[in-house]
DRENROFI-79563 format. One record per residue (C-alpha): x, y, z. Coordinates in steps of 0.1 Angstrom, whole numbers, padded with zeros to 4 digits, always signed. Example, Ala and Ser with C-alpha at 12.3 -4.5 7.8 and 13.67 -1.06 7.14 Angstrom:
! DRENROFI-79563
+0123-0045+0078+0137-0011+0071
This chain:
! DRENROFI-79563
+0000+0000+0000+0028+0023+0009+0006+0052+0020+0026+0081+0035+0016+0081+0071+0026+0115+0086+0049+0117+0116+0032+0130+0148+0051+0163+0145+0032+0169+0112-0003+0161+0125-0025+0189+0135-0060+0174+0135-0068+0156+0167-0100+0140+0179-0111+0124+0211-0084+0140+0233-0105+0168+0248-0102+0155+0284-0064+0151+0285-0060+0184+0267-0082+0202+0293-0061+0187+0321-0029+0199+0305-0042+0234+0296-0056+0238+0332-0021+0233+0346-0006+0256+0320-0032+0284+0325-0029+0282+0363+0009+0284+0362+0012+0249+0377+0029+0232+0348+0045+0199+0361+0081+0193+0349+0073+0158+0336+0042+0142+0320+0039+0105+0314+0015+0099+0285+0002+0063+0289-0021+0041+0269-0021+0016+0240+0001+0022+0210-0018+0041+0183-0042+0062+0204-0025+0096+0199+0000+0100+0227+0029+0111+0205+0005+0134+0185-0005+0150+0219+0031+0154+0229+0038+0175+0198+0006+0195+0203+0017+0202+0239+0052+0211+0228+0040+0236+0202+0019+0254+0229+0048+0254+0254+0071+0267+0228+0049+0297+0221+0028+0287+0191-0004+0307+0190-0037+0288+0198-0058+0279+0168-0093+0266+0179-0098+0251+0144-0075+0223+0155-0090+0217+0190-0083+0230+0225-0045+0225+0223-0043+0231+0185-0019+0254+0166-0019+0262+0130+0006+0245+0106+0018+0278+0093+0026+0292+0127+0064+0299+0128+0068+0276+0158+0049+0248+0140+0072+0252+0110+0103+0250+0131+0091+0218+0149+0081+0201+0116+0116+0210+0103+0132+0196+0135+0149+0229+0139+0134+0245+0170+0163+0253+0194+0142+0247+0225+0130+0212+0216+0149+0179+0219+0134+0146+0209+0147+0112+0219+0134+0083+0198+0145+0050+0182+0141+0064+0147+0173+0078+0133+0177+0108+0110+0175+0084+0080+0143+0069+0092+0158+0036+0102+0149+0023+0137+0174+0013+0163+0171-0014+0189+0167+0012+0217+0173+0049+0226+0210+0050+0236+0223+0064+0268+0245+0090+0250+0214+0108+0238+0196+0106+0272+0227+0122+0288+0222+0152+0266+0191+0162+0286+0209+0179+0316+0230+0201+0293+0199+0209+0272+0179+0219+0303+0208+0238+0318+0204+0265+0291+0177+0291+0293+0150+0290+0265+0164+0305+0234+0131+0318+0219+0103+0303+0239+0087+0303+0274+0100+0267+0280+0125+0241+0269+0108+0208+0260+0120+0172+0256+0099+0145+0240+0108+0109+0247+0090+0087+0222+0088+0062+0236+0102+0058+0271+0097+0021+0267+0126+0022+0242+0151+0036+0266+0178+0011+0274+0186+0006+0311+0214+0032+0312+0193+0057+0292+0164+0052+0316+0186+0060+0345+0200+0091+0327+0164+0103+0322+0157+0096+0359+0186+0117+0369+0171+0146+0350+0137+0141+0367+0154+0140+0401+0167+0176+0395+0137+0192+0378+0148+0218+0353+0135+0254+0357+0112+0263+0327+0117+0228+0314+0091+0201+0306+0096+0165+0297+0068+0146+0278+0074+0108+0280+0053+0085+0258+0047+0050+0271+0028+0021+0258+0037-0002+0288+0043+0020+0318+0044-0010+0341+0078-0019+0326+0093+0015+0334+0114+0022+0365+0090+0028+0394+0111+0058+0405+0107+0073+0370+0070+0068+0370+0066+0084+0405+0082+0116+0393+0058+0122+0365+0022+0134+0363+0003+0108+0344-0022+0114+0315-0042+0083+0304-0052+0079+0268-0079+0055+0259-0091+0041+0225-0120+0060+0211-0155+0044+0207-0155+0017+0181-0177+0034+0156-0155+0065+0158-0124+0044+0152-0140+0026+0123-0149+0058+0106-0115+0073+0111-0096+0042+0099-0119+0039+0068-0111+0075+0058-0074+0074+0065-0066+0040+0052-0090+0043+0022-0108+0010+0030-0144-0002+0032-0162-0006+0065-0156-0044+0067-0118-0040+0062-0118-0011+0086-0135-0033+0112-0109-0060+0107-0080-0035+0110-0094-0020+0142-0098-0055+0157-0062-0064+0148-0050-0030+0162-0068-0036+0195-0092-0007+0190-0064+0019+0185-0071+0038+0153-0035+0049+0147-0022+0013+0151-0049+0002+0127-0038+0028+0101-0002+0017+0103-0012-0020+0101-0031-0012+0069-0001+0005+0054+0021-0026+0063-0003-0050+0046-0018-0065+0078-0050-0076+0060-0031-0098+0037-0009-0111+0065-0040-0119+0086-0053-0140+0057-0018-0156+0054-0018-0165+0091-0052-0182+0088-0040-0201+0058-0008-0213+0076-0027-0225+0107-0055-0240+0086-0031-0260+0065-0009-0275+0092+0010-0297+0092+0012-0295+0054+0024-0262+0040+0032-0249+0006+0070-0249+0007+0074-0225-0022+0049-0201-0007+0067-0202+0026+0101-0195+0010+0086-0165-0009+0070-0152+0023+0103-0156+0042+0121-0135+0016+0096-0107+0023+0110-0103+0058+0142-0087+0047+0149-0050+0053+0131-0025+0076+0097-0030+0059+0103-0068+0062+0109-0064+0099+0075-0048+0104+0058-0076+0083+0076-0102+0104+0064-0088+0137+0029-0084+0124+0026-0119+0111+0040-0134+0143+0015-0113+0164-0014-0125+0142-0004-0161+0144-0001-0158+0182-0035-0141+0185-0052-0167+0164-0036-0196+0184-0046-0179+0216-0082-0176+0204-0082-0212+0193-0068-0226+0225-0091-0204+0246-0121-0217+0227-0110-0253+0232-0104-0248+0269-0139-0232+0274-0157-0260+0255-0136-0288+0269-0123-0299+0235-0087-0310+0231-0066-0328+0257-0046-0309+0283-0013-0319+0267-0024-0304+0234-0035-0271+0250-0001-0270+0268+0018-0274+0235-0003-0247+0218+0004-0225+0248+0041-0230+0243+0037-0222+0206+0019-0189+0216+0048-0179+0239+0073-0187+0212+0055-0166+0186+0053-0137+0211+0089-0138+0222+0107-0146+0189+0103-0112+0172+0118-0095+0203+0146-0120+0205+0153-0116+0168+0155-0078+0172+0176-0079+0204+0203-0103+0192+0201-0097+0155+0188-0131+0145+0181-0139+0109+0143-0134+0105+0140-0160+0077+0156-0186+0099+0133-0177+0128+0103-0180+0106+0112-0215+0094+0120-0226+0130+0086-0213+0141+0069-0232+0112+0088-0264+0122+0075-0261+0158+0039-0254+0146+0041-0285+0123+0053-0307+0151+0025-0296+0174-0001-0301+0147
């Protein structure tokens, strides 16, 4: 599909975030801006988009009600600087590199830049702002470096930390942040949004929202990565076990190379895991299947969940991982 999905710094329309925006604006208007905000919720519900909206306002962009309570116009000078990644009072820590390629984690060297960044007075804005997208991607040393900054709150400085899984963060880091919770929108709102953005019919939009766990942003990205075709592929693989089309599997494995292939690899494994989980849960509820079979399928589910992370962490060959997973699924079937 290869639709161009805009980066959150380029997004100005924002729906469904009125409650969190009101909380943030109340703190800003009353002069009680907390030095660190932890933006939590499922991936794809607008946390990073909110972070950039908040950054624009903190950095002096004029309010534009056409884009919601915390909105600023795209042609505002501050907005233009942020989109160009050229604002002197904003620093962003993220896995994505300048060339667009993701890293395994946010390195400690970048996190250690925060104290020096906040030690300076704002160059052209009321505040200096740091966005960490996402805090879940900080390696252990980087997380401790961010914590050190939080322990010595910067004057006129604000950190906005995005987190999809806050329970995995350092407890001491969480305790020093004010938390804003982001929830998926009502299903019908998500369906309409995904149908428009992804350019799909209502049935496909529903499938995408289901795969994305109700998060519209995740559903849009999944559509762009070919998740609907991969969902069908996952069903075909499980339905054909233990016999599989060897040529088709070899062709599929070749599609896992490169950055785009890494995304397809992770999506397919997640879809296989979800379908096995649903199947095993159904068997357990109805009493079908022997306990040994359910245990083996449970092990397969764990393997499918863990293997993409392991492949990324220690740079395993994804095609080898795929064929190893197929061998285990065949053995169980």
